[in-house]
C-alpha positions as CSV (number, residue, x, y, z in Angstrom):
1,X,17.2,-38.4,-56.6
2,X,16.3,-42.1,-56.0
3,X,15.5,-43.9,-52.8
4,X,18.9,-44.8,-52.1
5,X,19.8,-41.1,-51.3
6,X,18.3,-41.9,-48.0
7,X,14.9,-40.1,-48.4
8,X,11.9,-41.9,-48.1
9,X,8.8,-41.2,-50.0
10,X,6.8,-39.5,-47.4
11,X,9.6,-37.1,-47.0
12,X,9.8,-36.3,-50.3
13,X,6.1,-35.4,-50.6
14,X,6.7,-33.2,-47.5
15,X,9.6,-31.2,-49.2
16,X,7.6,-31.2,-52.5
17,X,4.8,-29.7,-50.7
18,X,7.0,-27.1,-49.1
19,X,8.4,-26.1,-52.4
20,X,5.0,-25.6,-53.8
21,X,3.9,-23.5,-50.9
22,X,6.9,-21.2,-51.1
23,X,6.0,-20.6,-54.9
24,X,2.4,-20.9,-55.3
25,X,1.2,-20.0,-51.4
26,X,-0.2,-22.0,-48.8
27,X,-3.3,-24.1,-49.1
28,X,-6.3,-22.3,-48.0
29,X,-7.7,-25.2,-45.4
30,X,-4.0,-25.0,-43.8
31,X,-4.1,-21.2,-43.2
32,X,-7.8,-21.7,-41.7
33,X,-6.7,-24.7,-39.5
34,X,-3.5,-22.7,-38.5
35,X,-5.8,-19.7,-37.3
36,X,-8.0,-21.9,-35.2
37,X,-11.2,-23.0,-37.5
38,X,-10.7,-26.1,-36.6
39,X,-9.3,-29.4,-38.4
40,X,-8.3,-29.4,-42.1
41,X,-11.1,-31.6,-42.7
42,X,-13.5,-29.0,-40.9
43,X,-11.9,-26.4,-42.8
44,X,-12.3,-28.0,-46.2
45,X,-16.1,-28.5,-45.1
46,X,-16.4,-24.5,-44.7
47,X,-14.5,-24.1,-48.1
48,X,-16.9,-26.5,-49.7
49,X,-20.1,-24.8,-48.1
50,X,-18.9,-21.4,-49.9
51,X,-18.4,-19.7,-46.4
52,X,-14.8,-18.7,-47.2
53,X,-13.5,-16.0,-49.9
54,X,-10.5,-14.9,-51.0
55,X,-9.9,-11.6,-52.4
56,X,-14.0,-11.0,-52.5
57,X,-14.1,-14.5,-54.4
58,X,-15.9,-17.5,-53.3
59,X,-13.0,-20.0,-52.7
60,X,-12.7,-23.5,-54.1
61,X,-11.1,-26.6,-52.5
62,X,-7.1,-26.4,-53.4
63,X,-7.1,-22.9,-53.7
64,X,-3.7,-21.6,-52.6
65,X,-3.6,-18.4,-51.0
66,X,-0.6,-15.9,-50.1
67,X,-0.8,-14.5,-46.5
68,X,1.3,-11.4,-47.3
69,X,-1.1,-10.1,-50.0
70,X,-4.5,-12.3,-50.1
71,X,-7.4,-11.3,-48.3
72,X,-9.3,-14.2,-46.5
73,X,-12.6,-13.8,-45.3
74,X,-15.2,-16.6,-43.4
75,X,-18.8,-15.4,-43.6
76,X,-17.6,-12.1,-44.5
77,X,-15.6,-11.2,-41.9
78,X,-11.7,-11.1,-42.4
79,X,-9.3,-13.5,-40.7
80,X,-5.8,-12.5,-40.0
81,X,-3.4,-14.7,-42.1
82,X,-0.6,-12.5,-42.5
83,X,2.3,-13.6,-40.6
84,X,3.3,-11.7,-37.5
85,X,-0.3,-10.7,-36.5
86,X,-0.9,-10.5,-32.7
87,X,-3.9,-9.9,-30.5
88,X,-3.6,-8.9,-26.9
89,X,-6.2,-8.6,-24.1
90,X,-5.5,-6.2,-21.7
91,X,-7.2,-5.0,-18.4
92,X,-6.7,-1.3,-18.5
93,X,-6.0,0.2,-15.1
94,X,-7.7,3.7,-14.2
95,X,-5.1,6.5,-15.0
96,X,-3.7,5.0,-18.1
97,X,-4.5,6.4,-21.7
98,X,-5.2,4.6,-24.7
99,X,-3.3,6.7,-27.2
100,X,0.2,6.0,-28.0
101,X,2.0,8.9,-26.5
102,X,0.6,11.4,-24.1
103,X,1.7,15.1,-24.4
104,X,0.9,15.1,-20.4
105,X,3.4,12.2,-19.3
106,X,0.8,10.0,-18.6
107,X,1.2,6.1,-19.0
108,X,-0.4,4.7,-22.0
109,X,-1.7,1.0,-22.9
110,X,1.0,0.4,-25.4
111,X,3.4,0.5,-22.6
112,X,1.9,-2.4,-20.9
113,X,2.4,-4.8,-23.9
114,X,5.3,-5.9,-25.5
115,X,6.9,-3.1,-27.7
116,X,7.2,-4.9,-31.0
117,X,5.4,-5.7,-32.9
118,X,3.8,-2.3,-32.5
119,X,0.2,-2.4,-31.7
120,X,-3.0,-0.1,-31.4
121,X,-6.2,-0.4,-29.2
122,X,-9.1,-1.3,-30.7
123,X,-11.3,1.6,-29.6
124,X,-10.9,3.6,-27.0
125,X,-11.3,3.8,-22.9
126,X,-11.0,7.1,-21.2
127,X,-8.4,7.5,-18.7
128,X,-10.7,7.1,-15.9
129,X,-12.3,3.9,-17.3
130,X,-11.2,0.6,-16.6
131,X,-11.3,-3.1,-17.8
132,X,-10.9,-5.0,-21.0
133,X,-9.3,-3.2,-24.0
134,X,-8.0,-5.4,-27.4
135,X,-4.8,-4.3,-28.7
136,X,-3.7,-5.6,-32.4
137,X,-1.5,-5.2,-35.4
138,X,-4.4,-6.4,-37.6
139,X,-5.9,-3.5,-39.0
140,X,-8.6,-5.1,-41.2
141,X,-10.2,-6.9,-38.1
142,X,-9.6,-4.0,-35.9
143,X,-11.8,-1.7,-38.3
144,X,-14.6,-4.4,-38.6
145,X,-15.0,-4.6,-35.0
146,X,-15.2,-0.4,-34.7
147,X,-17.4,-0.1,-37.6
148,X,-21.1,0.7,-36.6
149,X,-22.2,-2.0,-39.2
150,X,-20.5,-4.7,-37.0
151,X,-21.8,-3.1,-33.4
152,X,-19.9,-5.8,-31.3
153,X,-21.6,-5.7,-27.9
154,X,-19.3,-4.0,-24.9
155,X,-20.4,-4.5,-21.6
156,X,-19.6,-2.6,-18.6
157,X,-20.4,-2.8,-14.9
158,X,-21.1,0.8,-14.0
159,X,-21.5,2.4,-10.2
160,X,-23.5,5.5,-10.5
161,X,-24.3,8.2,-7.9
162,X,-27.6,9.4,-6.9
163,X,-28.9,6.1,-5.4
164,X,-31.0,3.1,-7.3
165,X,-32.0,4.1,-10.8
166,X,-35.5,4.2,-11.1
167,X,-37.7,1.7,-13.5
168,X,-38.4,4.8,-15.6
169,X,-34.6,5.6,-15.8
170,X,-33.8,2.1,-16.8
171,X,-36.3,2.1,-19.5
172,X,-34.8,5.3,-20.9
173,X,-31.3,3.4,-21.1
174,X,-32.8,0.7,-22.7
175,X,-35.2,2.5,-25.5
176,X,-32.4,5.2,-25.9
177,X,-31.4,8.3,-24.6
178,X,-31.1,11.6,-26.5
179,X,-27.6,12.9,-26.4
180,X,-26.2,16.3,-28.0
181,X,-24.8,14.1,-30.9
182,X,-28.2,12.1,-31.4
183,X,-30.1,9.6,-29.7
184,X,-28.5,6.2,-28.7
185,X,-29.1,2.7,-29.9
186,X,-31.2,0.6,-27.6
187,X,-29.2,-0.9,-24.5
188,X,-29.3,-3.8,-22.6
189,X,-29.4,-2.7,-19.0
190,X,-30.0,-4.6,-15.7
191,X,-29.6,-3.2,-11.8
192,X,-28.0,-6.2,-9.8
193,X,-27.9,-4.1,-6.8
194,X,-28.9,-0.7,-6.1
195,X,-26.8,2.0,-7.9
196,X,-24.9,-0.4,-9.8
197,X,-25.7,-1.3,-13.5
198,X,-24.7,-4.0,-15.8
199,X,-25.0,-2.1,-19.1
200,X,-24.0,-3.4,-23.1
201,X,-24.0,-1.4,-25.8
202,X,-22.7,-1.7,-29.4
203,X,-22.0,1.9,-30.2
204,X,-18.7,3.5,-29.8
205,X,-19.3,7.3,-29.2
206,X,-17.1,9.4,-27.1
207,X,-17.5,8.7,-23.1
208,X,-21.1,7.5,-23.9
209,X,-22.1,5.3,-21.0
210,X,-21.0,8.2,-18.8
211,X,-23.1,10.9,-20.7
212,X,-26.2,8.0,-21.0
213,X,-26.1,7.9,-17.0
214,X,-26.0,11.5,-16.6
215,X,-28.4,12.1,-19.1
216,X,-31.1,10.0,-16.6
217,X,-29.8,11.5,-13.6
218,X,-27.0,9.4,-12.5
219,X,-23.5,10.4,-12.9
220,X,-21.0,7.6,-13.0
221,X,-18.5,7.3,-10.3
222,X,-16.8,3.9,-11.6
223,X,-16.8,2.4,-14.9
224,X,-15.3,-1.2,-15.8
225,X,-15.7,-3.0,-19.2
226,X,-15.9,-6.3,-18.6
227,X,-16.8,-7.9,-22.0
228,X,-16.0,-7.4,-26.0
229,X,-18.0,-9.2,-28.0
230,X,-17.1,-12.9,-26.9
231,X,-14.0,-11.8,-24.9
232,X,-14.1,-11.7,-21.2
233,X,-11.7,-12.7,-18.6
234,X,-12.3,-12.1,-14.8
235,X,-9.1,-13.6,-13.6
236,X,-6.8,-11.0,-15.4
237,X,-5.7,-8.5,-13.0
238,X,-5.5,-4.6,-13.6
239,X,-2.5,-3.9,-15.9
240,X,-2.2,-7.4,-16.9
241,X,-2.5,-8.7,-20.6
242,X,-2.5,-11.8,-22.3
243,X,-2.5,-13.2,-26.2
244,X,-5.9,-14.3,-27.3
245,X,-6.2,-18.0,-28.0
246,X,-7.1,-19.3,-31.0
247,X,-10.6,-20.2,-30.3
248,X,-11.1,-16.7,-29.2
249,X,-9.8,-15.4,-32.5
250,X,-12.2,-17.3,-34.1
251,X,-15.3,-16.5,-31.8
252,X,-14.3,-12.8,-32.4
253,X,-14.3,-13.2,-36.2
254,X,-17.6,-15.2,-35.9
255,X,-19.0,-12.4,-34.0
256,X,-18.0,-9.5,-36.3
257,X,-19.6,-11.6,-39.3
258,X,-22.8,-12.2,-37.1
259,X,-23.6,-8.5,-36.3
260,X,-22.6,-7.6,-40.0
261,X,-25.3,-10.0,-41.3
262,X,-28.0,-8.5,-38.7
263,X,-27.1,-4.7,-39.5
264,X,-29.6,-2.4,-40.4
265,X,-28.3,0.5,-42.0
266,X,-31.7,2.3,-42.1
267,X,-31.9,5.5,-39.5
C-alpha cells in the first residue's frame, strides 16, 4: 500500500509492530513495563543486566514472549504476565473464613470480592483473625509467597490476656517457641503498650501466632494482620478490598526475590 492510501509511515510501523506481536509474541521490555517495572528504557536495562529470565533462560534485548505460555522472572521471582491476572488486597473481618465454601454457612472471603475471575486466598487467616489478606488468580506468585524458602514477612497486632508480657516472654518469642510441630523461627516482637504486641513472622503454620502467645502464658484475645511483605493499608475498612497498584505488584515480586536470596535451607 502506498502513502496515497492515507496511511502515514508511523501508523504503518504501529500496524507492523502489532502484527508481529500477534504472530511472534510481545517484546519483553513492553511486557515488563506493563506490569509496573518502569519505563521501557528501565526495563531494557533490567534485561541487559541479566536480571530477567524467560522459561529459565537469561533473556536478551529483542526477546519476544507469549504471555499465555512463557514464564517470566525478575531476580528469580515470577511476574504475572498472563492476561486476566488480578490481585486484590482485602481487609478480612472477624467471622469470615478463608475457604471458597463453608459447610457451616459462614461467610467466605471470596464472597467479598468480584466473582469473576475466580480467585483464591494466598495463605489463610482463621475465622476469628482480622486483617490483610491477598487474593489472586496468579498461582505462580501465590505459591512463591507461601513457600517457606521465600518467607515473606507478615506483621500482626496482637492483644493478649494476662497483663504485660514479661521481658523473658518477649525474649522467648524473639528466639523461637517450642510448639508441638517444632520450634518456631525467630520473630520480631515489640510491646508498644502493656498487653499489646507487634509481632512479625515469616512462617505460615496453622494458628501460629495464637499458639506462640499461649506458649508464653498470654492467650490472644484479638489478632489483626497489618502487613504482608511490603503491602499495608491502614485506610482499608473491614470487609473492603481494592486492587494492587502496579508499584505494589512490583514491590511484592521484589520481596519474594529478596527473601529467596537470603533463604538458608539448613535446619
